[in-house]
C-alpha positions as CSV (number, residue, x, y, z in Angstrom):
1,M,69.2,43.1,211.7
2,T,67.5,40.1,209.9
3,S,65.0,40.5,207.1
4,L,62.6,39.4,209.5
5,L,63.2,41.5,212.4
6,Q,63.0,44.4,209.9
7,Q,59.3,43.8,208.7
8,R,58.3,42.7,212.7
9,I,59.7,46.5,213.1
10,A,58.0,48.4,210.0
11,L,54.8,46.4,210.8
12,L,54.8,47.6,214.5
13,K,54.9,51.1,212.9
14,S,52.3,50.8,210.2
15,P,49.6,53.4,210.7
16,R,47.2,50.9,210.2
17,H,48.6,48.7,212.7
18,L,48.3,51.4,215.4
19,F,45.4,52.0,214.3
20,K,44.1,49.0,215.2
21,R,46.2,48.8,218.6
22,I,44.7,51.7,219.9
23,R,41.0,51.2,218.5
24,S,41.9,47.8,220.5
25,K,42.6,49.8,223.9
26,M,39.5,51.7,223.1
27,L,36.9,49.1,222.8
28,E,38.4,46.7,225.5
29,P,36.4,48.7,228.5
30,I,33.4,49.2,226.5
31,V,33.1,45.4,225.4
32,T,33.7,44.2,229.0
33,Q,31.2,46.5,230.3
34,E,28.6,45.2,227.7
35,I,29.6,41.4,228.7
36,E,28.8,42.5,232.0
37,R,25.2,44.1,231.3
38,A,24.2,41.2,229.2
39,A,25.4,38.5,232.1
40,S,23.3,40.4,234.7
41,R,20.4,40.1,232.7
42,R,18.4,36.8,231.1
43,L,18.4,37.2,227.1
44,D,15.1,36.7,225.5
45,P,16.2,33.7,223.2
46,S,13.6,34.6,220.7
47,N,15.6,37.7,219.8
48,T,19.0,37.0,220.6
49,R,20.9,33.9,221.1
50,L,24.7,33.1,222.0
51,P,26.3,29.7,221.3
52,D,25.4,26.6,223.2
53,F,28.9,25.3,222.5
54,L,32.5,26.5,221.5
55,I,34.6,24.6,219.9
56,I,38.1,26.8,221.0
57,G,40.8,25.1,219.2
58,A,43.5,24.3,218.3
59,P,44.5,25.6,214.9
60,K,45.4,22.5,212.9
61,C,44.2,20.1,215.0
62,G,40.9,19.1,212.9
63,T,38.8,21.7,214.0
64,S,37.2,22.7,210.6
65,W,36.5,19.2,210.2
66,L,34.6,18.8,213.2
67,R,33.1,21.9,212.7
68,V,31.9,20.7,209.1
69,A,30.7,17.3,210.3
70,L,28.8,19.0,213.0
71,A,26.9,21.2,210.9
72,E,25.4,18.3,209.1
73,H,23.2,17.1,212.3
74,P,20.3,18.4,212.6
75,E,19.9,19.2,215.7
76,V,22.8,21.6,215.3
77,I,23.4,25.1,213.6
78,M,26.6,26.1,213.2
79,A,28.8,29.4,212.5
80,Q,30.3,29.4,209.1
81,E,33.6,30.1,209.8
82,E,35.6,31.7,212.6
83,I,34.8,34.7,214.4
84,E,37.2,35.3,216.4
85,F,35.6,37.8,218.8
86,F,37.6,37.0,222.3
87,P,41.2,37.0,221.5
88,D,43.4,40.3,221.9
89,P,42.3,42.5,220.1
90,I,39.3,42.7,220.6
91,S,38.1,44.9,216.7
92,A,34.2,45.1,217.3
93,R,31.1,45.3,219.9
94,L,29.4,42.6,221.3
95,D,25.8,43.2,219.6
96,W,28.5,42.6,216.2
97,Y,29.5,39.3,217.8
98,M,25.5,38.4,218.7
99,K,24.5,39.2,215.1
100,H,26.0,36.2,214.2
101,F,23.8,33.8,216.1
102,S,20.7,36.1,215.2
103,K,18.0,33.4,213.4
104,D,18.1,34.9,209.7
105,S,22.1,36.0,210.3
106,P,23.6,35.0,206.9
107,F,26.6,33.5,209.0
108,L,25.0,30.5,209.6
109,D,25.8,27.5,208.0
110,Q,22.7,26.2,205.7
111,R,23.8,22.8,204.5
112,N,21.4,21.2,206.7
113,A,18.6,23.6,206.0
114,A,16.7,21.1,204.2
115,Y,16.4,18.6,206.8
116,R,17.3,19.9,210.6
117,K,14.9,21.0,213.3
118,P,13.6,24.5,213.6
119,Y,16.1,26.8,214.8
120,E,14.3,26.9,218.1
121,D,15.0,23.3,218.6
122,C,19.0,23.5,217.6
123,I,22.1,23.7,219.3
124,I,24.3,26.6,217.8
125,G,28.0,26.2,218.0
126,E,31.1,28.6,216.9
127,K,34.4,27.7,216.0
128,S,37.2,29.7,216.6
129,A,40.5,27.9,217.0
130,R,42.5,30.6,218.5
131,Y,40.3,30.6,221.7
132,C,42.3,27.6,223.4
133,A,45.6,30.0,224.0
134,M,43.7,32.9,225.2
135,P,45.2,34.3,228.9
136,E,43.0,33.3,231.7
137,G,41.4,36.6,232.3
138,R,39.8,36.2,228.9
139,V,38.5,33.1,229.1
140,K,37.1,34.1,232.2
141,L,35.2,37.1,230.1
142,V,33.8,34.3,228.0
143,H,32.6,32.2,230.7
144,R,30.9,35.9,232.1
145,L,29.1,35.7,229.0
146,M,28.5,31.9,228.3
147,P,28.9,30.0,231.5
148,D,26.7,27.4,230.4
149,A,28.3,26.7,227.0
150,R,30.2,23.5,226.5
151,L,33.4,23.0,225.0
152,I,35.2,21.0,222.7
153,L,39.0,21.5,222.8
154,M,41.1,19.6,219.6
155,I,44.6,18.8,220.3
156,R,47.5,16.4,218.4
157,D,51.2,15.8,218.7
158,P,52.9,19.4,219.7
159,V,55.7,19.0,217.1
160,K,53.5,17.7,214.5
161,R,50.6,20.4,215.1
162,H,53.7,22.9,215.2
163,W,55.3,21.8,212.0
164,A,51.5,22.2,210.1
165,H,50.8,25.2,211.3
166,A,54.4,26.5,210.0
167,K,53.8,25.2,206.8
168,Q,50.0,26.4,206.3
169,H,51.9,30.3,207.6
170,F,53.9,30.1,205.1
171,A,52.2,28.8,202.2
172,K,49.7,31.4,202.3
173,K,52.9,34.2,201.9
174,K,53.5,32.0,198.9
175,Q,56.4,31.0,200.2
176,A,57.5,26.9,200.5
177,I,58.8,26.1,204.0
178,E,61.6,23.8,202.8
179,D,63.2,27.0,201.0
180,L,62.8,29.0,203.7
181,P,66.2,29.6,206.0
182,R,65.6,28.5,209.8
183,D,66.4,32.2,211.2
184,I,62.8,32.5,209.6
185,V,61.2,29.0,210.6
186,F,62.9,28.8,213.7
187,P,61.7,32.3,215.6
188,F,58.1,31.5,214.4
189,F,57.9,28.2,216.4
190,E,58.8,30.3,219.2
191,R,56.0,33.2,218.6
192,T,53.4,30.4,218.3
193,R,54.5,28.3,221.4
194,S,51.4,28.6,222.9
195,L,49.3,27.1,220.3
196,S,50.7,23.7,220.8
197,E,50.7,24.2,224.8
198,F,47.5,21.9,225.2
199,S,48.2,21.3,229.1
200,K,47.7,24.9,229.6
201,M,44.7,24.8,227.7
202,H,43.3,22.2,229.3
203,D,43.9,23.6,233.1
204,V,42.8,27.1,232.2
205,W,39.8,25.9,230.4
206,S,38.5,23.4,232.7
207,R,39.1,25.1,235.8
208,I,37.1,28.3,235.5
209,Y,34.2,25.9,233.6
210,G,34.5,22.7,235.2
211,P,36.3,20.1,233.7
212,E,32.6,18.2,232.9
213,K,32.0,21.1,230.6
214,L,35.4,20.3,228.5
215,L,35.7,17.4,225.7
216,T,39.0,17.1,225.2
217,L,39.6,15.3,221.6
218,K,42.8,13.7,219.4
219,Q,43.2,14.5,216.2
220,E,44.7,11.1,215.7
221,V,42.1,9.2,217.0
222,A,39.5,11.3,214.8
223,L,41.4,10.6,212.0
224,A,41.4,6.6,212.7
225,E,37.6,6.3,214.0
226,P,35.7,9.4,212.8
227,L,32.4,8.1,213.6
228,E,33.5,7.0,217.3
229,T,34.5,10.3,217.7
230,A,31.8,12.4,216.6
231,K,29.4,10.4,219.0
232,R,31.3,11.6,221.7
233,T,31.2,15.0,220.9
234,L,27.4,14.6,220.6
235,S,27.1,12.8,223.6
236,H,29.0,15.8,225.6
237,L,26.9,18.1,223.6
238,G,23.6,16.3,224.9
239,I,22.3,15.5,221.6
240,A,21.1,12.6,219.7
241,S,23.8,10.0,218.0
242,D,21.3,7.7,216.5
243,Y,20.6,9.8,213.5
244,D,20.5,9.4,209.7
245,H,23.9,9.5,208.7
246,D,23.4,9.6,205.1
247,H,23.7,13.1,205.2
248,T,27.2,13.0,207.1
249,K,28.9,13.4,203.9
250,K,31.9,15.1,205.5
251,L,32.5,12.7,208.5
252,H,34.9,10.6,206.7
253,R,37.0,13.0,204.7
254,Q,39.7,15.4,206.0
255,V,39.6,19.4,205.7
256,N,42.3,21.7,205.0
257,V,44.8,19.4,204.3
258,G,47.9,20.6,203.8
259,R,50.8,20.1,201.3
260,S,52.8,17.7,201.9
261,V,56.2,17.9,203.0
262,P,58.9,15.9,205.0
263,M,59.8,17.5,208.2
264,P,63.7,18.3,208.1
265,E,65.7,16.5,210.7
266,D,67.1,19.9,212.1
267,V,64.1,21.3,212.6
268,R,62.9,17.5,214.6
269,V,64.9,18.2,216.9
270,F,64.7,21.9,217.5
271,L,60.5,21.2,218.0
272,E,61.3,17.8,220.0
273,D,63.2,20.4,222.3
274,L,61.0,23.3,222.3
275,F,58.3,20.7,223.4
276,A,59.6,17.9,225.5
277,D,58.2,18.9,228.8
278,E,54.8,19.7,226.9
279,R,54.5,15.9,226.0
280,Q,55.7,15.3,229.6
281,R,52.6,17.1,230.7
282,L,50.1,15.6,228.5
283,A,51.1,12.2,229.2
284,E,50.8,12.6,233.0
285,L,47.1,14.0,232.0
286,N,46.6,10.9,229.6
287,L,46.3,12.9,226.8
288,A,49.4,12.4,225.0
């Protein structure tokens, strides 16, 4: 038995893990009912607001850059960081989620507070990068609560995204990925495969929300053409792109840049085989 497998078994048996799973199972039907009740009545925007748009992912595709860039716009209010309310397991009640977007919420980004329009005249956005790979039933739940929300999905080459994600994951554990055995790295690639299956994300979200609600941006293009990417995004959100760009200090800067580690050849071969079909699907969708 590998050390990795032993660690996973120990985690599954841990009291903390079991508590979280039990709590999630108890909350799931409660939150679903709360969403149904909220959706069946018109919420008073002066007291309760929900996001007007969601940056749904994917991780390591430039979502943090986009969140910060949008947070500098005078008509946009962004939640400061990822709330990750909807992915399994659900760990909080609906009112906890909704409080993030109230006028006096400490969770709202204040970087443009000195020059932005009044709260009531701004649109509100949330960025949670793991929304992208949720199952269809959970996406339908999001749609039930926020049927008019605009969606933004950022993607990149699946092989490069997966490598960047692995570097970040193991760096957080104080582990250098280049020193790890492949029987640890390769299973991580397989466990997180869904986070690079952009064609499935595109299909599920566009089918439930309608293709006109979903804007798909490529990280490679965003890095090369940040201003043009920002303008496309603002057009999708229905707000002005001819604002004072002196405030957009973060637009031309990358965010959360990881350590530069060349991809080993055997890792490249493994990932290219893992995502050969996905690359083909993306090409057919003109998203490659």
